C-alpha positions as CSV (number, residue, x, y, z in Angstrom):
1,M,20.7,21.9,17.4
2,K,21.7,19.4,14.7
3,F,19.5,16.8,16.3
4,F,16.4,19.0,16.0
5,K,17.2,19.8,12.4
6,K,17.5,16.2,11.5
7,L,14.4,15.3,13.5
8,S,12.4,18.0,11.7
9,K,13.6,16.8,8.3
10,I,12.6,13.3,9.1
11,L,9.1,14.3,10.3
12,F,8.6,16.6,7.3
13,T,9.5,13.7,5.0
14,V,7.2,11.3,6.7
15,V,4.3,13.8,6.6
16,A,5.0,14.6,2.9
17,V,5.0,10.9,2.0
18,L,1.8,10.2,3.9
19,F,0.1,13.2,2.2
20,V,1.1,12.0,-1.2
21,V,-0.2,8.5,-0.5
22,Y,-3.4,9.9,0.8
23,F,-3.9,12.5,-1.9
24,W,-3.3,10.1,-4.8
25,N,-5.1,7.3,-3.1
26,L,-2.1,5.1,-3.6
27,D,-2.9,2.7,-0.8
28,Q,-6.2,1.7,-2.4
29,K,-4.5,1.3,-5.8
30,V,-1.8,-1.0,-4.4
31,L,-4.4,-3.0,-2.5
32,G,-6.5,-3.3,-5.6
33,W,-3.6,-4.5,-7.7
34,A,-2.6,-7.0,-5.0
35,Y,-6.2,-8.2,-4.8
36,Q,-6.3,-8.8,-8.6
37,Q,-3.1,-10.8,-8.4
38,V,-4.4,-13.0,-5.7
39,N,-7.6,-13.6,-7.6
40,R,-5.7,-14.6,-10.7
41,M,-3.8,-17.2,-8.7
42,F,-6.7,-18.8,-6.9
43,D,-9.7,-18.3,-9.3
44,R,-8.3,-20.3,-12.1
45,K,-8.3,-23.5,-10.2
46,K,-11.3,-25.8,-10.9
47,V,-13.4,-26.6,-7.8
48,D,-15.0,-30.0,-7.6
49,Q,-17.3,-30.3,-4.7
50,V,-18.9,-33.6,-4.0
51,F,-21.3,-34.0,-1.2
């Protein structure tokens, strides 16, 4: 019986975390922040293309 209680707690926690991430749109906010950081690193380099 302890196993089922522990399993149900774990499943409830996972569902709760996924709901919060979905509800507050945190995945898009984190990806947006990461995208801005990557753009800051690579956009400031000057590009000199000679053909």
